[in-house]
C-alpha positions in Angstrom: 94.7 61.4 130.8 96.9 64.3 130.7 100.1 64.9 132.1 101.8 68.1 133.2 105.4 68.4 133.8 106.9 71.0 136.3 110.4 72.2 135.7 112.5 73.4 138.6 115.8 74.4 138.9 117.3 71.2 139.6 116.4 70.2 136.0 119.0 72.7 134.7 121.6 72.0 137.9 121.9 68.7 135.9 123.3 70.8 132.8 126.0 72.8 134.8 123.7 76.0 136.0 123.8 77.0 139.5 121.1 76.8 141.8 119.8 80.1 143.4 122.1 80.0 146.0 125.2 79.9 144.3 123.9 81.9 141.2 125.2 85.6 142.7 128.9 84.2 142.9 128.6 82.7 139.4 127.1 86.2 137.9 130.2 88.4 139.9 132.7 85.6 137.9 130.5 86.3 134.6 130.6 90.0 135.2 134.8 89.8 136.0 135.1 87.3 133.2 133.2 86.2 129.8 130.9 89.0 130.8 132.7 92.1 131.3 131.8 93.6 128.2 128.2 92.9 128.3 128.6 94.4 132.0 130.4 97.4 130.6 127.3 98.1 128.1 124.6 97.7 130.3 126.7 100.6 132.6 127.0 102.8 129.6 123.4 102.0 128.4 121.9 103.0 132.3 123.8 106.7 131.8 127.4 105.7 132.5 129.5 103.4 134.9 129.5 106.5 137.9 125.4 105.6 138.1 125.9 102.3 138.1 127.5 101.8 141.6 126.2 97.9 142.5 129.1 95.5 142.6 128.0 91.6 143.6 131.2 91.5 145.2 130.3 94.8 147.5 126.7 93.5 148.2 128.3 89.8 149.7 130.6 92.5 151.7 128.0 93.9 152.9 126.3 90.7 154.1 129.3 90.0 156.4 129.2 93.6 157.6 125.6 92.8 158.5 125.7 89.2 159.7 124.9 90.1 163.5 121.9 92.1 162.7 120.5 89.3 160.2 120.9 86.6 162.5 119.6 88.6 165.7 116.4 89.5 163.2 115.9 86.8 161.1 115.2 83.4 163.1 114.6 81.2 160.0 117.5 82.4 158.6 119.5 82.0 161.7 118.2 78.5 161.8 119.6 77.9 158.2 123.2 78.9 158.9 123.2 77.3 162.1 121.9 73.9 160.1 124.8 74.5 157.8 127.6 74.3 160.4 126.4 71.1 161.4 128.9 69.5 159.0 131.6 71.1 161.2 131.9 68.2 163.4 134.6 67.0 166.8 137.9 68.2 166.2 136.7 71.5 164.6 139.4 74.0 163.7 140.3 77.1 165.6 139.2 79.3 162.8 135.5 77.2 162.8 135.0 76.4 166.4 135.1 80.0 166.8 132.6 80.8 164.3 130.4 78.5 166.0 130.9 80.0 169.6 130.2 83.8 167.4 126.8 81.9 166.5 126.0 80.7 169.7 126.3 83.3 171.4 123.9 85.3 168.8 121.2 83.1 169.3 121.7 83.2 173.1 121.1 87.2 173.0 118.3 86.5 170.1 116.7 84.3 172.5 117.2 86.6 176.1 115.5 89.2 173.8 112.4 87.8 173.6 109.2 88.2 176.4 106.9 85.4 176.5 103.3 86.8 175.3 102.8 87.3 179.6 105.6 89.6 180.1 104.9 91.2 176.4 101.2 91.9 177.6 102.4 93.0 181.3 105.0 95.6 179.9 102.0 96.9 177.4 99.6 97.0 180.0 102.6 99.4 181.9 103.4 101.3 179.2 99.2 102.4 178.8 99.1 100.1 175.6 96.5 97.1 175.1 97.8 93.9 174.0 97.5 94.0 170.5 100.4 97.1 170.7 102.4 94.4 172.8 106.7 94.6 171.7 107.9 90.8 171.9 111.5 91.7 172.2 112.8 94.1 174.7 115.8 95.5 172.5 115.4 96.7 168.7 118.6 95.0 167.2 118.6 96.7 163.7 121.7 98.5 163.4 123.8 96.3 165.8 127.0 95.4 164.7 130.4 92.8 165.5 133.9 94.5 167.0 136.0 95.1 164.9 137.7 91.4 165.3 135.1 88.8 164.7 133.6 91.2 161.9 136.6 91.3 160.1 136.6 87.2 160.2 133.2 87.1 159.1 134.5 89.2 156.1 136.8 87.6 155.1 134.8 84.6 155.1 132.2 85.9 152.9 134.6 87.6 150.4 135.7 83.8 150.1 135.3 81.3 152.4 137.2 78.8 150.0 140.3 80.6 150.6 140.4 80.7 154.3 143.9 79.7 156.1 143.4 76.7 158.5 140.0 75.0 157.7 139.2 71.7 156.5 137.6 71.2 153.3 134.1 70.1 155.2 134.7 73.1 157.2 135.0 75.5 154.1 132.0 73.7 152.6 130.0 74.6 155.6 131.1 78.7 155.7 130.4 78.3 152.0 126.8 77.2 152.4 126.3 79.9 155.5 127.6 82.5 152.6 125.5 80.7 150.3 122.5 81.2 152.6 122.8 84.9 153.7 123.5 85.9 149.6 120.7 84.2 148.2 120.3 86.0 144.4 116.5 85.2 144.4 116.3 88.2 147.5 118.7 90.1 146.1 116.6 90.3 142.9 113.4 91.0 144.7 114.6 93.8 147.2 116.0 95.4 143.7 112.7 95.1 142.3 111.0 96.9 145.2 113.5 100.1 144.6 112.5 99.9 140.5 108.8 99.8 141.3 109.2 102.7 144.1 111.1 104.8 141.0 114.2 105.3 142.8 116.9 106.3 140.5 119.9 104.6 141.8 117.5 101.4 142.5 116.3 101.6 138.8 119.5 101.6 137.4 120.8 98.6 139.7 117.6 96.7 138.9 118.1 96.6 135.0 121.8 96.2 135.3 121.6 93.0 137.5 118.4 91.7 135.7 119.5 92.0 132.4 122.6 90.4 133.4 120.9 87.6 134.9 118.9 87.7 131.4 122.1 87.7 129.2 124.3 85.1 131.6 121.0 82.2 131.3 120.9 83.1 127.3 124.4 82.6 127.0 124.0 79.5 129.2 121.0 78.3 127.4 123.2 78.5 123.9 126.6 76.9 125.2 124.8 74.0 126.8 123.1 73.0 123.3 125.7 71.3 121.5 126.4 68.4 124.3 122.5 67.9 125.0 121.4 64.8 123.0 124.6 63.0 124.4 124.0 64.5 128.4 121.5 62.4 130.6 119.2 64.8 131.1 115.0 65.3 131.0 115.1 67.8 128.3 115.1 64.8 126.0 112.4 63.5 127.0 110.3 66.9 126.7 111.6 67.1 122.7 108.9 64.7 121.8 105.6 65.8 124.0 102.5 64.0 122.9 99.1 66.4 122.7 98.1 65.3 126.0 101.3 66.4 127.7 102.3 70.0 128.8 104.5 71.9 131.0 105.1 74.5 133.5 108.6 75.9 133.8 110.1 78.2 136.7 113.7 78.4 134.5 114.7 81.0 132.6 116.1 78.7 130.5 115.5 77.6 126.7 117.5 73.9 126.7 115.1 72.7 123.6 112.1 73.9 121.4 109.0 73.5 123.8 105.7 73.6 121.8 104.3 77.2 122.9 100.8 76.6 123.2 101.1 74.0 126.2 104.2 75.5 127.4 103.7 78.4 130.5 107.2 80.1 131.3 105.9 81.1 134.9 108.8 83.4 135.6 109.6 84.6 131.9 112.5 83.6 129.7 115.7 84.8 128.2 114.6 85.5 124.8 111.6 88.2 125.3 111.6 92.1 126.5 109.3 94.3 127.8 108.9 98.0 126.4 108.1 99.1 130.3 106.1 102.4 129.0 103.9 100.9 126.4 103.2 97.8 128.3 104.6 95.7 125.5 105.8 92.3 125.6 108.7 91.8 122.8 108.5 87.9 121.3 110.5 86.8 118.5 112.8 89.7 117.8 115.2 88.3 115.5 118.2 90.9 117.3 117.5 88.1 120.2 116.8 85.0 118.4 119.8 85.1 116.2 122.0 86.3 119.0 124.0 82.8 119.5 126.9 84.5 121.1 128.3 86.6 123.8 128.9 89.4 121.3 125.6 89.3 119.6 124.2 89.6 122.8 126.7 92.4 123.7 125.4 93.9 120.4 121.7 93.4 121.3 122.2 95.3 124.6 124.1 97.8 123.2 121.5 98.6 120.4 118.3 98.7 123.0 117.1 102.3 122.6 116.4 102.9 126.6 116.8 105.8 128.5 116.3 105.7 132.3 115.8 109.7 132.3 113.2 109.7 129.6 111.6 106.9 131.3 111.9 104.5 127.8 112.7 101.6 129.8 113.5 97.9 128.4 112.8 95.1 130.9 114.5 91.4 130.6 111.2 89.7 131.0 112.1 87.4 133.8 109.7 88.1 137.0 111.8 88.1 140.4 110.7 84.7 142.0 109.5 86.1 145.4 106.6 84.9 147.0 104.1 87.7 145.9 105.1 87.9 142.2 105.0 91.7 141.2 103.0 92.0 137.5 105.7 93.3 135.4 103.6 92.7 132.5 99.6 91.8 131.9 100.9 88.6 129.6 102.0 87.3 133.2 98.3 87.5 134.3 97.6 85.0 131.2 100.4 82.7 131.7 99.3 82.1 135.6 96.0 81.6 135.2 97.2 79.0 132.1 99.0 77.4 134.8 96.4 76.8 137.6 
């Protein structure tokens, strides 16, 4: 009987890599620390720092800025946020209790803004519209903002929930989960790719900057974790000796051990290949990549790419944004996905 192993983020989590909800924070630290030179090399490559204005820190702050709008317009997200705050029990500090009240007030506003089906249809009829054109909310919540004090409080939490004064460790953990839910890296990458796909100049550079940073970070993490792999209990040790009847589908970008290429489907791509977009060419086995064993070598590879956004000579990292609807960044991925079925 044939066996297919399906690998998700949890396999790498055991080896120190963050899950999607913690990846943005890790990349921000990478840009400010070990990956600072790579970040600057990318900005230079993409036309100078003034043209790449993206900042992870600014992105996180914007989510705090837009907190009310997002909670009011996205019930699923609101549910996740409210669920995270269930860790804050009785006897909560004034600060944590205040945030809970803010969320309760926003939920009440969201629910009060909704029409039931009968009312929505009646309002549509009064407006001379059919039931299909009925609005199920009374007010448009896009652009709504908190007043200065609650807005500033949310900004402080989003910038660094762990350093907020007067909070217990459980409360900091709960608020950290709220921030993580609203700053999911997968959502960011998908959002930036949409701008890249529609050929918006600034968004093109932002997507290339963020996706190459992700590629470089994952490449570095794959290499830096190799030394202690054999001594650390992990699932990859089992995969290093597959039988002929065993194969793998992995949703991870990392390459923690040598896997048989003929029996491994890298569903979302990897951190050892890249794409020449204007030629539709997937480049695999490039010695400049496979030979890059440290941050300096990864930086040298990126610096050496003959890339020009102005001339439409674009190289993409072979990583697919993990959205529900997968963008086809290269025809090779269609074959991969077909093999996975």
